[in-house]
Backbone as JSON Lines, residues from 0, in Angstrom:
{"i":0,"aa":"X","n":[-8.23,-56.38,36.56],"ca":[-7.56,-55.46,35.62],"c":[-7.24,-56.16,34.31]}
{"i":1,"aa":"X","n":[-8.01,-57.15,33.94],"ca":[-7.87,-57.85,32.65],"c":[-6.44,-58.25,32.32]}
{"i":2,"aa":"X","n":[-5.66,-58.62,33.32],"ca":[-4.28,-59.06,33.1],"c":[-3.4,-57.98,32.47]}
{"i":3,"aa":"X","n":[-3.72,-56.72,32.7],"ca":[-2.94,-55.64,32.1],"c":[-1.48,-55.71,32.51]}
{"i":4,"aa":"X","n":[-1.22,-55.96,33.78],"ca":[0.18,-56.04,34.24],"c":[0.91,-57.17,33.53]}
{"i":5,"aa":"X","n":[0.28,-58.33,33.43],"ca":[0.92,-59.47,32.75],"c":[1.12,-59.18,31.26]}
{"i":6,"aa":"X","n":[0.13,-58.57,30.63],"ca":[0.26,-58.24,29.21],"c":[1.37,-57.21,29.01]}
{"i":7,"aa":"X","n":[1.44,-56.22,29.89],"ca":[2.49,-55.21,29.81],"c":[3.85,-55.88,29.93]}
{"i":8,"aa":"X","n":[4.01,-56.74,30.93],"ca":[5.3,-57.41,31.14],"c":[5.65,-58.32,29.96]}
{"i":9,"aa":"X","n":[4.66,-58.98,29.39],"ca":[4.88,-59.85,28.23],"c":[5.41,-59.04,27.04]}
{"i":10,"aa":"X","n":[4.75,-57.93,26.76],"ca":[5.16,-57.08,25.63],"c":[6.53,-56.47,25.9]}
{"i":11,"aa":"X","n":[6.75,-56.02,27.13],"ca":[8.06,-55.43,27.45],"c":[9.17,-56.47,27.34]}
{"i":12,"aa":"X","n":[8.88,-57.73,27.64],"ca":[9.88,-58.79,27.49],"c":[10.27,-58.94,26.02]}
{"i":13,"aa":"X","n":[9.3,-58.8,25.12],"ca":[9.6,-58.87,23.69],"c":[10.48,-57.68,23.27]}
{"i":14,"aa":"X","n":[10.16,-56.51,23.79],"ca":[10.96,-55.32,23.47],"c":[12.38,-55.49,24.0]}
{"i":15,"aa":"X","n":[12.49,-55.98,25.23],"ca":[13.8,-56.18,25.85],"c":[14.61,-57.21,25.07]}
{"i":16,"aa":"X","n":[13.96,-58.26,24.6],"ca":[14.65,-59.3,23.85],"c":[15.3,-58.7,22.6]}
{"i":17,"aa":"X","n":[14.56,-57.88,21.87],"ca":[15.13,-57.23,20.69],"c":[16.25,-56.27,21.08]}
{"i":18,"aa":"X","n":[16.04,-55.5,22.14],"ca":[17.07,-54.58,22.63],"c":[18.35,-55.35,22.96]}
{"i":19,"aa":"X","n":[18.21,-56.47,23.64],"ca":[19.36,-57.3,24.02],"c":[20.08,-57.83,22.79]}
{"i":20,"aa":"X","n":[19.34,-58.28,21.8],"ca":[19.95,-58.8,20.58],"c":[20.7,-57.7,19.83]}
{"i":21,"aa":"X","n":[20.12,-56.51,19.8],"ca":[20.81,-55.39,19.14],"c":[22.04,-54.97,19.93]}
{"i":22,"aa":"X","n":[21.97,-55.07,21.26],"ca":[23.16,-54.8,22.08],"c":[24.27,-55.78,21.71]}
{"i":23,"aa":"X","n":[23.91,-57.04,21.52],"ca":[24.9,-58.05,21.12],"c":[25.54,-57.66,19.8]}
{"i":24,"aa":"X","n":[24.72,-57.25,18.84],"ca":[25.22,-56.94,17.5],"c":[25.98,-55.63,17.42]}
{"i":25,"aa":"X","n":[25.49,-54.59,18.11],"ca":[26.06,-53.25,17.95],"c":[26.7,-52.68,19.21]}
{"i":26,"aa":"X","n":[26.46,-53.32,20.36],"ca":[26.88,-52.7,21.6],"c":[26.0,-51.48,21.86]}
{"i":27,"aa":"X","n":[26.31,-50.71,22.88],"ca":[25.52,-49.52,23.19],"c":[25.96,-48.31,22.35]}
{"i":28,"aa":"X","n":[25.99,-48.51,21.02],"ca":[26.41,-47.42,20.12],"c":[25.51,-46.2,20.25]}
{"i":29,"aa":"X","n":[24.27,-46.4,20.7],"ca":[23.33,-45.3,20.89],"c":[23.77,-44.31,21.96]}
{"i":30,"aa":"X","n":[24.79,-44.64,22.73],"ca":[25.27,-43.72,23.77],"c":[25.75,-42.4,23.19]}
{"i":31,"aa":"X","n":[26.08,-42.37,21.91],"ca":[26.54,-41.11,21.31],"c":[25.39,-40.18,20.95]}
{"i":32,"aa":"X","n":[24.15,-40.69,20.98],"ca":[23.0,-39.87,20.6],"c":[22.68,-38.83,21.67]}
{"i":33,"aa":"X","n":[22.52,-37.6,21.23],"ca":[22.0,-36.58,22.13],"c":[20.5,-36.79,22.26]}
{"i":34,"aa":"X","n":[19.9,-36.36,23.37],"ca":[18.46,-36.59,23.55],"c":[17.6,-36.11,22.37]}
{"i":35,"aa":"X","n":[17.93,-34.98,21.78],"ca":[17.14,-34.48,20.65],"c":[17.17,-35.47,19.48]}
{"i":36,"aa":"X","n":[18.3,-36.14,19.29],"ca":[18.4,-37.14,18.22],"c":[17.54,-38.37,18.54]}
{"i":37,"aa":"X","n":[17.46,-38.72,19.82],"ca":[16.58,-39.81,20.22],"c":[15.13,-39.44,19.92]}
{"i":38,"aa":"X","n":[14.77,-38.21,20.26],"ca":[13.41,-37.73,19.97],"c":[13.12,-37.82,18.47]}
{"i":39,"aa":"X","n":[14.08,-37.45,17.65],"ca":[13.89,-37.53,16.2],"c":[13.75,-38.98,15.72]}
{"i":40,"aa":"X","n":[14.48,-39.9,16.34],"ca":[14.33,-41.31,15.98],"c":[12.92,-41.8,16.31]}
{"i":41,"aa":"X","n":[12.41,-41.39,17.46],"ca":[11.04,-41.77,17.84],"c":[10.06,-41.16,16.85]}
{"i":42,"aa":"X","n":[10.31,-39.91,16.44],"ca":[9.44,-39.26,15.45],"c":[9.39,-40.07,14.16]}
{"i":43,"aa":"X","n":[10.54,-40.51,13.68],"ca":[10.58,-41.29,12.44],"c":[9.7,-42.53,12.56]}
{"i":44,"aa":"X","n":[9.81,-43.23,13.68],"ca":[9.03,-44.46,13.89],"c":[7.54,-44.16,13.98]}
{"i":45,"aa":"X","n":[7.16,-43.14,14.76],"ca":[5.74,-42.8,14.91],"c":[5.16,-42.28,13.6]}
{"i":46,"aa":"X","n":[5.94,-41.51,12.88],"ca":[5.47,-40.98,11.6],"c":[5.23,-42.12,10.6]}
{"i":47,"aa":"X","n":[6.09,-43.13,10.63],"ca":[5.9,-44.29,9.75],"c":[4.63,-45.04,10.12]}
{"i":48,"aa":"X","n":[4.37,-45.21,11.42],"ca":[3.14,-45.87,11.84],"c":[1.94,-45.11,11.3]}
{"i":49,"aa":"X","n":[1.95,-43.79,11.46],"ca":[0.82,-42.98,10.99],"c":[0.66,-43.08,9.48]}
{"i":50,"aa":"X","n":[1.78,-43.09,8.78],"ca":[1.75,-43.21,7.32],"c":[1.11,-44.54,6.9]}
{"i":51,"aa":"X","n":[1.5,-45.61,7.56],"ca":[0.93,-46.93,7.24],"c":[-0.55,-46.97,7.6]}
{"i":52,"aa":"X","n":[-0.91,-46.4,8.75],"ca":[-2.31,-46.36,9.16],"c":[-3.15,-45.57,8.15]}
{"i":53,"aa":"X","n":[-2.6,-44.48,7.66],"ca":[-3.33,-43.61,6.73],"c":[-3.42,-44.23,5.34]}
{"i":54,"aa":"X","n":[-2.31,-44.78,4.85],"ca":[-2.27,-45.34,3.5],"c":[-2.82,-46.76,3.44]}
{"i":55,"aa":"X","n":[-2.79,-47.45,4.58],"ca":[-3.31,-48.81,4.62],"c":[-2.38,-49.87,4.07]}
{"i":56,"aa":"X","n":[-1.16,-49.49,3.73],"ca":[-0.21,-50.45,3.17],"c":[1.21,-50.0,3.48]}
{"i":57,"aa":"X","n":[2.09,-50.99,3.64],"ca":[3.51,-50.73,3.83],"c":[4.27,-51.3,2.64]}
{"i":58,"aa":"X","n":[4.97,-50.47,1.91],"ca":[5.75,-50.96,0.77],"c":[7.02,-51.66,1.22]}
{"i":59,"aa":"X","n":[7.5,-51.33,2.41],"ca":[8.7,-51.99,2.95],"c":[8.37,-53.41,3.39]}
{"i":60,"aa":"X","n":[7.11,-53.66,3.69],"ca":[6.69,-54.99,4.06],"c":[6.76,-55.28,5.55]}
{"i":61,"aa":"X","n":[7.07,-54.29,6.35],"ca":[7.11,-54.46,7.8],"c":[5.89,-53.77,8.39]}
{"i":62,"aa":"X","n":[5.28,-54.43,9.38],"ca":[4.08,-53.85,9.97],"c":[4.41,-52.86,11.08]}
{"i":63,"aa":"X","n":[3.37,-52.33,11.69],"ca":[3.57,-51.29,12.7],"c":[4.07,-51.86,14.03]}
{"i":64,"aa":"X","n":[3.93,-53.14,14.24],"ca":[4.37,-53.75,15.5],"c":[5.84,-53.43,15.77]}
{"i":65,"aa":"X","n":[6.68,-53.62,14.78],"ca":[8.11,-53.35,14.94],"c":[8.41,-51.9,15.26]}
{"i":66,"aa":"X","n":[7.58,-51.01,14.74],"ca":[7.79,-49.59,15.0],"c":[7.41,-49.24,16.44]}
{"i":67,"aa":"X","n":[6.32,-49.85,16.95],"ca":[5.96,-49.63,18.35],"c":[7.07,-50.16,19.27]}
{"i":68,"aa":"X","n":[7.63,-51.31,18.93],"ca":[8.75,-51.85,19.72],"c":[9.92,-50.88,19.7]}
{"i":69,"aa":"X","n":[10.21,-50.33,18.53],"ca":[11.31,-49.36,18.42],"c":[11.05,-48.12,19.27]}
{"i":70,"aa":"X","n":[9.79,-47.66,19.33],"ca":[9.48,-46.49,20.15],"c":[9.7,-46.81,21.62]}
{"i":71,"aa":"X","n":[9.28,-48.0,22.06],"ca":[9.55,-48.41,23.44],"c":[11.05,-48.37,23.71]}
{"i":72,"aa":"X","n":[11.81,-49.0,22.83],"ca":[13.25,-49.11,23.06],"c":[13.96,-47.76,22.96]}
{"i":73,"aa":"X","n":[13.59,-46.94,21.99],"ca":[14.19,-45.6,21.91],"c":[13.75,-44.73,23.09]}
{"i":74,"aa":"X","n":[12.52,-44.93,23.56],"ca":[12.06,-44.18,24.73],"c":[12.92,-44.49,25.95]}
{"i":75,"aa":"X","n":[13.24,-45.77,26.12],"ca":[14.11,-46.15,27.23],"c":[15.53,-45.65,27.01]}
{"i":76,"aa":"X","n":[16.01,-45.71,25.78],"ca":[17.31,-45.12,25.47],"c":[17.3,-43.63,25.82]}
{"i":77,"aa":"X","n":[16.22,-42.94,25.48],"ca":[16.12,-41.52,25.8],"c":[16.21,-41.26,27.3]}
{"i":78,"aa":"X","n":[15.53,-42.08,28.08],"ca":[15.59,-41.93,29.54],"c":[17.0,-42.16,30.06]}
{"i":79,"aa":"X","n":[17.68,-43.15,29.5],"ca":[19.06,-43.42,29.89],"c":[19.95,-42.23,29.53]}
{"i":80,"aa":"X","n":[19.75,-41.7,28.33],"ca":[20.57,-40.58,27.9],"c":[20.34,-39.34,28.77]}
{"i":81,"aa":"X","n":[19.08,-39.12,29.16],"ca":[18.8,-37.99,30.05],"c":[19.49,-38.17,31.4]}
{"i":82,"aa":"X","n":[19.54,-39.4,31.89],"ca":[20.14,-39.67,33.19],"c":[21.67,-39.61,33.15]}
{"i":83,"aa":"X","n":[22.25,-40.16,32.08],"ca":[23.71,-40.26,32.01],"c":[24.37,-39.17,31.17]}
{"i":84,"aa":"X","n":[23.58,-38.48,30.39],"ca":[24.05,-37.57,29.35],"c":[24.68,-38.42,28.24]}
{"i":85,"aa":"X","n":[24.79,-37.83,27.08],"ca":[25.36,-38.59,25.96],"c":[26.87,-38.67,26.11]}
{"i":86,"aa":"X","n":[27.47,-39.58,25.38],"ca":[28.9,-39.82,25.46],"c":[29.49,-39.77,24.05]}
{"i":87,"aa":"X","n":[30.76,-39.59,23.98],"ca":[31.45,-39.61,22.69],"c":[31.74,-41.04,22.24]}
{"i":88,"aa":"X","n":[31.58,-41.99,23.16],"ca":[31.85,-43.4,22.86],"c":[30.78,-44.27,23.53]}
{"i":89,"aa":"X","n":[30.78,-45.52,23.18],"ca":[29.92,-46.49,23.85],"c":[30.58,-46.81,25.18]}
{"i":90,"aa":"X","n":[30.27,-46.03,26.2],"ca":[31.03,-46.02,27.46],"c":[30.45,-46.9,28.57]}
{"i":91,"aa":"X","n":[29.44,-47.71,28.24],"ca":[28.9,-48.64,29.24],"c":[28.88,-50.04,28.62]}
{"i":92,"aa":"X","n":[28.9,-51.02,29.48],"ca":[28.86,-52.4,29.0],"c":[27.44,-52.78,28.61]}
{"i":93,"aa":"X","n":[27.32,-53.87,27.88],"ca":[26.0,-54.39,27.54],"c":[25.21,-54.72,28.8]}
{"i":94,"aa":"X","n":[25.89,-55.26,29.81],"ca":[25.22,-55.61,31.06],"c":[24.69,-54.36,31.76]}
{"i":95,"aa":"X","n":[25.49,-53.3,31.78],"ca":[25.04,-52.04,32.39],"c":[23.85,-51.47,31.61]}
{"i":96,"aa":"X","n":[23.91,-51.57,30.29],"ca":[22.82,-51.07,29.46],"c":[21.53,-51.84,29.75]}
{"i":97,"aa":"X","n":[21.63,-53.16,29.88],"ca":[20.45,-53.96,30.19],"c":[19.91,-53.68,31.59]}
{"i":98,"aa":"X","n":[20.79,-53.44,32.54],"ca":[20.34,-53.1,33.89],"c":[19.59,-51.76,33.87]}
{"i":99,"aa":"X","n":[20.09,-50.8,33.12],"ca":[19.39,-49.52,32.99],"c":[18.07,-49.69,32.25]}
{"i":100,"aa":"X","n":[18.08,-50.52,31.22],"ca":[16.84,-50.82,30.5],"c":[15.79,-51.36,31.47]}
{"i":101,"aa":"X","n":[16.19,-52.32,32.28],"ca":[15.27,-52.93,33.24],"c":[14.75,-51.91,34.25]}
{"i":102,"aa":"X","n":[15.61,-51.02,34.68],"ca":[15.21,-49.97,35.63],"c":[14.1,-49.11,35.05]}
{"i":103,"aa":"X","n":[14.28,-48.64,33.82],"ca":[13.3,-47.75,33.21],"c":[12.05,-48.5,32.75]}
{"i":104,"aa":"X","n":[12.21,-49.75,32.35],"ca":[11.03,-50.55,32.01],"c":[10.16,-50.75,33.25]}
{"i":105,"aa":"X","n":[10.8,-50.98,34.39],"ca":[10.06,-51.13,35.64],"c":[9.37,-49.82,36.02]}
{"i":106,"aa":"X","n":[10.05,-48.7,35.84],"ca":[9.44,-47.4,36.14],"c":[8.24,-47.14,35.22]}
{"i":107,"aa":"X","n":[8.35,-47.53,33.96],"ca":[7.22,-47.37,33.04],"c":[6.04,-48.22,33.48]}
{"i":108,"aa":"X","n":[6.31,-49.44,33.91],"ca":[5.25,-50.32,34.41],"c":[4.58,-49.7,35.64]}
{"i":109,"aa":"X","n":[5.37,-49.22,36.57],"ca":[4.8,-48.62,37.79],"c":[3.94,-47.41,37.46]}
{"i":110,"aa":"X","n":[4.42,-46.56,36.54],"ca":[3.64,-45.4,36.12],"c":[2.34,-45.83,35.47]}
{"i":111,"aa":"X","n":[2.42,-46.83,34.6],"ca":[1.21,-47.32,33.93],"c":[0.2,-47.85,34.95]}
{"i":112,"aa":"X","n":[0.66,-48.59,35.94],"ca":[-0.26,-49.14,36.93],"c":[-0.97,-48.04,37.71]}
{"i":113,"aa":"X","n":[-0.24,-47.01,38.08],"ca":[-0.83,-45.89,38.8],"c":[-1.87,-45.17,37.94]}
{"i":114,"aa":"X","n":[-1.47,-44.83,36.71],"ca":[-2.38,-44.13,35.81],"c":[-3.56,-45.01,35.43]}
{"i":115,"aa":"X","n":[-3.29,-46.29,35.2],"ca":[-4.34,-47.21,34.8],"c":[-5.4,-47.33,35.9]}
{"i":116,"aa":"X","n":[-4.98,-47.28,37.14],"ca":[-5.92,-47.3,38.25],"c":[-6.85,-46.09,38.18]}
{"i":117,"aa":"X","n":[-6.26,-44.92,37.99],"ca":[-7.05,-43.69,37.98],"c":[-7.93,-43.56,36.73]}
{"i":118,"aa":"X","n":[-7.41,-44.02,35.59],"ca":[-8.16,-43.9,34.34],"c":[-9.03,-45.12,34.04]}
{"i":119,"aa":"X","n":[-8.94,-46.13,34.89],"ca":[-9.83,-47.29,34.81],"c":[-9.81,-47.99,33.45]}
{"i":120,"aa":"X","n":[-8.58,-48.26,32.96],"ca":[-8.42,-49.02,31.71],"c":[-9.03,-48.34,30.49]}
{"i":121,"aa":"X","n":[-9.14,-47.03,30.52],"ca":[-9.73,-46.31,29.38],"c":[-8.99,-46.58,28.08]}
{"i":122,"aa":"X","n":[-7.69,-46.85,28.16],"ca":[-6.89,-47.1,26.96],"c":[-7.42,-48.28,26.16]}
{"i":123,"aa":"X","n":[-8.08,-49.21,26.8],"ca":[-8.6,-50.38,26.09],"c":[-9.73,-50.01,25.12]}
{"i":124,"aa":"X","n":[-10.39,-48.89,25.36],"ca":[-11.48,-48.45,24.49],"c":[-10.98,-47.54,23.37]}
{"i":125,"aa":"X","n":[-9.7,-47.25,23.36],"ca":[-9.13,-46.36,22.35],"c":[-8.7,-47.16,21.12]}
{"i":126,"aa":"X","n":[-8.6,-46.46,20.02],"ca":[-8.08,-47.04,18.78],"c":[-6.55,-46.96,18.8]}
{"i":127,"aa":"X","n":[-5.92,-47.9,18.13],"ca":[-4.47,-47.88,18.03],"c":[-4.01,-46.59,17.36]}
{"i":128,"aa":"X","n":[-4.76,-46.11,16.39],"ca":[-4.38,-44.87,15.71],"c":[-4.36,-43.68,16.67]}
{"i":129,"aa":"X","n":[-5.16,-43.74,17.72],"ca":[-5.13,-42.67,18.72],"c":[-3.82,-42.7,19.5]}
{"i":130,"aa":"X","n":[-3.29,-43.89,19.79],"ca":[-1.98,-43.97,20.45],"c":[-0.92,-43.33,19.57]}
{"i":131,"aa":"X","n":[-1.01,-43.61,18.27],"ca":[-0.05,-43.01,17.32],"c":[-0.12,-41.5,17.39]}
{"i":132,"aa":"X","n":[-1.33,-40.95,17.34],"ca":[-1.48,-39.49,17.38],"c":[-0.98,-38.92,18.7]}
{"i":133,"aa":"X","n":[-1.27,-39.61,19.8],"ca":[-0.8,-39.13,21.11],"c":[0.72,-39.17,21.19]}
{"i":134,"aa":"X","n":[1.34,-40.2,20.63],"ca":[2.8,-40.27,20.6],"c":[3.36,-39.11,19.78]}
{"i":135,"aa":"X","n":[2.76,-38.86,18.62],"ca":[3.23,-37.74,17.79],"c":[3.07,-36.41,18.52]}
{"i":136,"aa":"X","n":[1.96,-36.24,19.25],"ca":[1.77,-35.02,20.03],"c":[2.86,-34.91,21.11]}
{"i":137,"aa":"X","n":[3.15,-36.02,21.79],"ca":[4.19,-36.02,22.82],"c":[5.55,-35.69,22.21]}
{"i":138,"aa":"X","n":[5.8,-36.15,21.0],"ca":[7.06,-35.82,20.32],"c":[7.14,-34.32,20.08]}
{"i":139,"aa":"X","n":[6.06,-33.74,19.58],"ca":[6.07,-32.29,19.33],"c":[6.24,-31.51,20.63]}
{"i":140,"aa":"X","n":[5.6,-31.96,21.7],"ca":[5.8,-31.34,23.01],"c":[7.25,-31.45,23.44]}
{"i":141,"aa":"X","n":[7.82,-32.64,23.25],"ca":[9.21,-32.88,23.64],"c":[10.15,-31.97,22.87]}
{"i":142,"aa":"X","n":[9.91,-31.84,21.57],"ca":[10.75,-30.96,20.76],"c":[10.66,-29.51,21.25]}
{"i":143,"aa":"X","n":[9.47,-29.09,21.63],"ca":[9.29,-27.73,22.16],"c":[10.04,-27.57,23.48]}
{"i":144,"aa":"X","n":[9.94,-28.55,24.35],"ca":[10.65,-28.5,25.63],"c":[12.16,-28.48,25.38]}
{"i":145,"aa":"X","n":[12.62,-29.29,24.42],"ca":[14.05,-29.3,24.07],"c":[14.49,-27.95,23.53]}
{"i":146,"aa":"X","n":[13.64,-27.31,22.72],"ca":[14.01,-25.99,22.19],"c":[14.02,-24.92,23.28]}
{"i":147,"aa":"X","n":[13.3,-25.17,24.36],"ca":[13.31,-24.27,25.51],"c":[14.4,-24.64,26.51]}
{"i":148,"aa":"X","n":[15.26,-25.59,26.14],"ca":[16.31,-26.11,27.02],"c":[15.74,-26.61,28.35]}
{"i":149,"aa":"X","n":[14.51,-27.13,28.3],"ca":[13.89,-27.69,29.5],"c":[13.26,-26.67,30.42]}
{"i":150,"aa":"X","n":[13.32,-25.4,30.07],"ca":[12.79,-24.34,30.93],"c":[11.31,-24.13,30.68]}
{"i":151,"aa":"X","n":[10.49,-25.01,31.24],"ca":[9.05,-24.91,31.09],"c":[8.45,-24.18,32.29]}
{"i":152,"aa":"X","n":[7.26,-23.68,32.11],"ca":[6.58,-23.0,33.2],"c":[5.72,-23.94,34.03]}
{"i":153,"aa":"X","n":[4.97,-24.82,33.37],"ca":[4.06,-25.69,34.1],"c":[4.09,-27.14,33.62]}
{"i":154,"aa":"X","n":[4.84,-27.42,32.6],"ca":[4.79,-28.74,31.96],"c":[5.78,-29.72,32.57]}
{"i":155,"aa":"X","n":[5.46,-31.0,32.42],"ca":[6.39,-32.05,32.8],"c":[7.58,-32.0,31.86]}
{"i":156,"aa":"X","n":[8.64,-32.67,32.23],"ca":[9.84,-32.64,31.43],"c":[9.86,-33.66,30.31]}
{"i":157,"aa":"X","n":[10.97,-33.7,29.62],"ca":[11.18,-34.63,28.52],"c":[11.03,-36.07,29.01]}
{"i":158,"aa":"X","n":[11.53,-36.35,30.21],"ca":[11.46,-37.71,30.73],"c":[10.02,-38.2,30.86]}
{"i":159,"aa":"X","n":[9.12,-37.36,31.32],"ca":[7.71,-37.75,31.45],"c":[7.09,-38.02,30.08]}
{"i":160,"aa":"X","n":[7.49,-37.24,29.09],"ca":[6.98,-37.46,27.74],"c":[7.5,-38.77,27.16]}
{"i":161,"aa":"X","n":[8.78,-39.09,27.4],"ca":[9.31,-40.38,26.96],"c":[8.54,-41.52,27.62]}
{"i":162,"aa":"X","n":[8.27,-41.39,28.92],"ca":[7.51,-42.43,29.63],"c":[6.14,-42.63,29.0]}
{"i":163,"aa":"X","n":[5.46,-41.53,28.7],"ca":[4.13,-41.64,28.08],"c":[4.22,-42.3,26.7]}
{"i":164,"aa":"X","n":[5.25,-41.96,25.92],"ca":[5.41,-42.57,24.6],"c":[5.64,-44.07,24.73]}
{"i":165,"aa":"X","n":[6.44,-44.46,25.73],"ca":[6.67,-45.89,25.98],"c":[5.34,-46.56,26.28]}
{"i":166,"aa":"X","n":[4.58,-45.99,27.2],"ca":[3.33,-46.63,27.62],"c":[2.29,-46.66,26.52]}
{"i":167,"aa":"X","n":[2.16,-45.61,25.73],"ca":[1.22,-45.66,24.6],"c":[1.64,-46.74,23.6]}
{"i":168,"aa":"X","n":[2.94,-46.89,23.39],"ca":[3.42,-47.93,22.47],"c":[3.13,-49.32,23.02]}
{"i":169,"aa":"X","n":[3.31,-49.5,24.32],"ca":[2.99,-50.79,24.93],"c":[1.5,-51.08,24.78]}
{"i":170,"aa":"X","n":[0.66,-50.07,24.97],"ca":[-0.78,-50.27,24.79],"c":[-1.07,-50.72,23.35]}
{"i":171,"aa":"X","n":[-0.42,-50.07,22.39],"ca":[-0.6,-50.48,21.0],"c":[-0.18,-51.92,20.77]}
{"i":172,"aa":"X","n":[0.96,-52.3,21.35],"ca":[1.44,-53.67,21.2],"c":[0.5,-54.68,21.87]}
{"i":173,"aa":"X","n":[-0.03,-54.33,23.03],"ca":[-0.99,-55.21,23.7],"c":[-2.23,-55.39,22.83]}
{"i":174,"aa":"X","n":[-2.74,-54.29,22.3],"ca":[-3.95,-54.4,21.47],"c":[-3.67,-55.22,20.21]}
{"i":175,"aa":"X","n":[-2.5,-55.02,19.6],"ca":[-2.16,-55.78,18.4],"c":[-2.06,-57.27,18.69]}
{"i":176,"aa":"X","n":[-1.48,-57.62,19.83],"ca":[-1.26,-59.03,20.13],"c":[-2.45,-59.73,20.77]}
{"i":177,"aa":"X","n":[-3.12,-59.05,21.67],"ca":[-4.16,-59.72,22.46],"c":[-5.59,-59.39,22.03]}
{"i":178,"aa":"X","n":[-5.76,-58.28,21.32],"ca":[-7.11,-57.87,20.95],"c":[-7.26,-57.72,19.45]}
{"i":179,"aa":"X","n":[-6.16,-57.95,18.71],"ca":[-6.14,-57.74,17.27],"c":[-7.1,-58.59,16.55]}
């Protein structure tokens, strides 16, 4: 499997490291975000990636790697918020936040391994810009599900869309680091 599991874990460790450092600086201030606000934060990051891909330049001077990391981290925040509901305060400790982060990162890895088996590493033949487009599509689907208050007829929920956004972002990070 071309070290996909190891590459996934390596990239997720980088994402977790940044998440941990931000927890140190800000605490779990994101606990006040409602899930729809998390979705909008992911949209901002994915839209910036697409803008840079389309224009070919970033005037801010930051590349798309940081935005993919942010999508991973906001995706995990979204999963936490769906599980715990939002709060009026930062109501969990940094340690609890990291334990929840690890739980959802592990679930994302397990989902990727299952799907990767069935799809036979097809993601490796895709362009990074396709991951961006798929993330944006998942965001639009998520917004639609949120506007329906989760009452879908046949579709997966917001949590499944967050998981897919996390995994597409990890694929982008793997390609940037190992195949760039």
